[in-house]
N, C-alpha and C positions, 0 to 999 in steps of 0.2 A: 357650755349651755347657759342661756340667759336666765337671770333671776326674774321674778315677776316684775320688780320695779324697772329693770332695764328693758324688759319686753314692752311694758306700757310706755315708757319714755320714748322708745324707738318708734312705736306706732304713732304716737302723737306728734313727735317732733319732725318726722320725715315725710309724712303725708301719704295720700292714697296710693301713689304709684310705687311706694316702697312697702306696701302690704301685699301678702299673697295668701291664697287658700292652700292649705296643706291637707290633702285627703287622708282620712283615717278609716279604719275598718270598723263599722258599727256593730257587726255581728248579726245584722238584720237584713232581710231582703225586701221587706215591705216598705211602702212609702212612709217617710217620716215627716210629720207635720208640726211637732212641738219640740222645743229644746229649752233647757234651763241650766245655765252655768252657775255653780255655787262659788267656786274659786278656781285657781289655776290648775287644780288637780281633779276636782269633782264636777261632773256634769251628768245630766239625764236627758234622754230623748224619748219621744213617744210617736206612735204611728198607727197604721191600719192593722186590722186583725188582732187587736188586743196587745200590740207590741210595745215594749219599752226596752231601753238599753241604758247602761250606766258605765261611766269610767271613774276610776279613783286614782289614776296615775297620769292625768293630763292628756288622755287619749291614746296612749301607747297601746292599751287594750280596752275594749268595750265588751261588756257581757250583756247579751240580749235575752229577753224572756217574754213570756205571754202571761197575762193576768188570767188565772183560772176563772172560767165562767164568762170571760169577756172576749172569747176568740173571734166573735163576729162584730166587735165594736171598733170604732174608729177614734183613737185618742188624739185629739187635735191640740191638747194643751197639757203641759206638765209644769208644775211649780215645785222646785226642790229647795230644801233648806240645809241639807247635809248629805253625807254619803249614806245615811240611814233613812232620812225622812223626805218623802215626796208625795205630792198629790197628782192624780191624773183625772182629766175630764174627757168623757166620751160624748160625742155629738149624736144627734138623731132625734126624730120626733118621738114623743111619748117617753116610754121607759128606756129607750136607748140612750137618752141623756143621763149620764151617771157621773158620780165622783168617787174615786177610790183613793185610799191612803195606805202607805207603807211606813213602818218605823224600824224595819230591820233590813234595809237595803234591797227590798224587792223580793225577799224570800216569802213573805206573806202580804196579802193585800186585803184591806177591810173596805167593803162597800158602804160608803157613808151617806150617799144621797142617790135616790132614784126619782127622776122627775115624775110627779103624780098627775101632771096635766097633759092629756092626750095630744093636744095641738101645740104644746110648747116645744121649743127646739133650742137647747142651750148652746151658746157659741164659745164662751171663754170664761175664765176665772182669773182673779188676781188676789194677792195677799199683802196686807200691810205688815204682818209678821206671821209667825208660825201658827198663831191661834186665831187671827182675825182675817177673814177673807170674804170675797163676794163673787158672784157669778150671775150672768144675765142670759136671757133667752130672747128669741124673736117675740114680737108682740102676739098676744092672743086676744082676738075680738076687740082690737083697738087699745089694749092695755099692755104695757111692758111688764115682763116677768123678771124679777130680781130676787135672789136669795142671799142671805148673809149668815156667816158663822162667827161666833165669838168664843168658841171653845175647841178650836183645833179640828173642826169638822165633825165633832160628835153629833151636832145638830145644825141643820140649815133652815133658817126661818125666812119666809117670804116677806118682802117689803110690801106694805099695803099699797094696792094699786092707785089709791087716791093721792099717794105721796109723789107719784110720777106724772110727768106731762103725758098728754094723750099722744098716741102714735098716729102717723099718717097712714092712709090706705096703701098697702103694698110695701110698707117700710119694714126693714129687717136688718139684722146684724150679719157679720161674716165670721166664719170659723176657720179661716185660712191658716192662721198661725198661732191662735190662742192669745193674740195681743191686741184684739179689738177692744179690750178693756185694760186700763192701767191705773195704778194708785201712786200716791205720793204722801209722805209725812204720816201723820196719825189718822187722817180722816178723809183726805181727798181721793176721789175716784172719778174717772171719765170713761164712757164707752161710746163707740162710734157705730154709725148706721149708714145704710144706703138704700137705693131704690129711687123713689120720687124726690128725695132730698138727701144730701150728705150731711147729717146732723150729728152733734156730739152732746150727750147728756153729762152733767157734772153734779156731784154732791161733795160738800166739804165736811160732812158729819157722818161718814160711814153709811150713807144710803138713807138717812132719815128724811132729808129734803133734797129736792132736785131743781136744776134749771136746765135749759136747752138752748143750743145755738146752732146756726147753719154755717157750714164751711163751704169754700169754693171748689171742693173736690168734685170729680165726675159724678154724674147721676144717671139713672136709667137701669136697665136690666143688667145685673152683675157688676154694678158700679157703686162706689161710695168710699167710706172710711174703713180701711182694713187693719190699720195698726196705729196705736197712739203711744206717745212717750212724753213724759214731763220730767225735766231735770231740776225744777223747783216748782213752787206752788203757782207760779204765773207763766213760766215759759215752757212751751211744749211744741210738738210736731205731730202732724197727722199725715200718713201716707196711704195710698190706695190707687184708685183709677178704675179700670174696667178689666176684670179677669178674662173676659172673652177676647180681649185684644191685648195680649201680654207685652207687645212692643210699642204700644201707643202711650206716650207720656202725658196725654191730655188729662188735666185735673188729678195729678198723682201726688201732689205735696202741698201742704199749707202749714203755717206756723201761727202761734198765738203768743202774746206777751201780757195778756190780762187774765190768765187762768182759764181760757177757753170761752170767754164771753164773745170775742171777735176773732176772726181768722183771716189771714192775708196770704197772698201768693208770693213766693220768693221772686226776687228780681233777677237772679243769676240763672245759670244752666240748671235744668232739672234732672232727676233720675231718668234713665233711658227708656223706661216703660212702666207698666203696671207693677206696683210693689206691694208685697203682702206683709212685710215686717220691717220694723226699724229698731235699732238698738244704739246705745251710747257707749263710747270708749271714754271713760272718765279721765279728766285731767285738770290741772290747775288753771289752764288758759281758757277754759270753757268747753262746751260740748263738741266733741268730734263724733259724728253720727255715721252709721253704716245702715243701708237699707238693701233688702234683697227681694227678688221675685223670680219667676220662672225664666225670664230672659237675661238675668244677670244681677250684678250688684253695683252699688255706687257709694261714694264716701263724701261727706261734707265736713269741713273743718271750721265752719262759721255758723254753727247752729241751724243748718238747713237752708241758708240763703243761696248757696251755690253748691253744685254737685259735680263729681267727675267719676268716670267709670272705674270699677274695681273687678273687672273680668266679666266674661259672658257666661260663666257657669251658673245654672239656675238653682235656686234654693227657695224653700217655702218659709223658713223661719230662721232667726238668728238670736242668740242670747249672749250677753256679756255679764260676767260676775259683778256683784255689787262693788267689789274692791277695784274693778277695772282690770283685774288680772285673769285672763281666760276668756276666749270668745269662740263660739262654735256656731255653725250653720248646718241645716239639714234639708234633705230633699228627696227626690224620687229614688226608688229601689234601694233604700237603706243608705243613701248618700249622706255622708257627714264629713265636715272639714273644719279644721281649726284656722282662725285668722291669725297670722303671724307676720312679724317683720321679715323682709327678705334677708338673706344671709349678710348682705352688706350693711343692713340697718344697724347691726350691733357693733360695727367697727367705727372707730373715731378717725 
């Protein structure tokens, strides 16, 4: 059996064609839309009908459950910090948008936040660390809605509307994978939008002040920025497209080298269709990226400049552990799979 270090080295050194999806049994039959890898052994998944699932043995076994009182909610986002501690975000208009937290491995869940604004619809959340987090909603009456916690979710306070740029008519975010918002370092946060423009908002001070930029991703109904990832304060990637056309690669990836002020289209081959999530396999040679969507997955070994297929199995979300050891993707009907090197990848 490979150690975590050998696992990562094999994935990074041998490339996309030497990676494979290994199906696992999630214990759930509901659609899974969120996943959060903690390390090579611990990961959490979330989905429809109040569903969550957890593994503590690298995916050999998963234990699924339902959050009491949330049986009709759709958990599109999960952020986990250990085998004990995880946050879940439910989407929906008004009080359907909620945030729950467990500190005992899912045995009990505390309802930390219930959206008080009837027309708000929260899409995703992200955390700088276990105590400092942020979540965003679609705009309400032309104003973006953002809440921040500084105390581990005990309280979520709204960012003043005047601190945020004005929203465009018809503009909104996406809750496809819980990764339309991302953070880096101690204060940077970006979240993506779609509709009339595929824009990205950025704050470098945990949401106190904001700037906004337009990306070249697809626009229109069901189109825009679905997932964001930054591997340092300046370099990052945005993926998306149009979810109504899952096999159309138009406007599905862009990169930035200046912290999101400007975005460019890669010059090499693109992912094969609309993509809802992107994650990084960390390595010393730079970012190796994996992106997933309902029509399949793709891998890039050059920071998103060129992509090649990684199978036609559809997934909604993918997560890699902060250490780079451990990667899982989730999808329809409780689908979950680990990204692993092929058997030959571990041989010299």
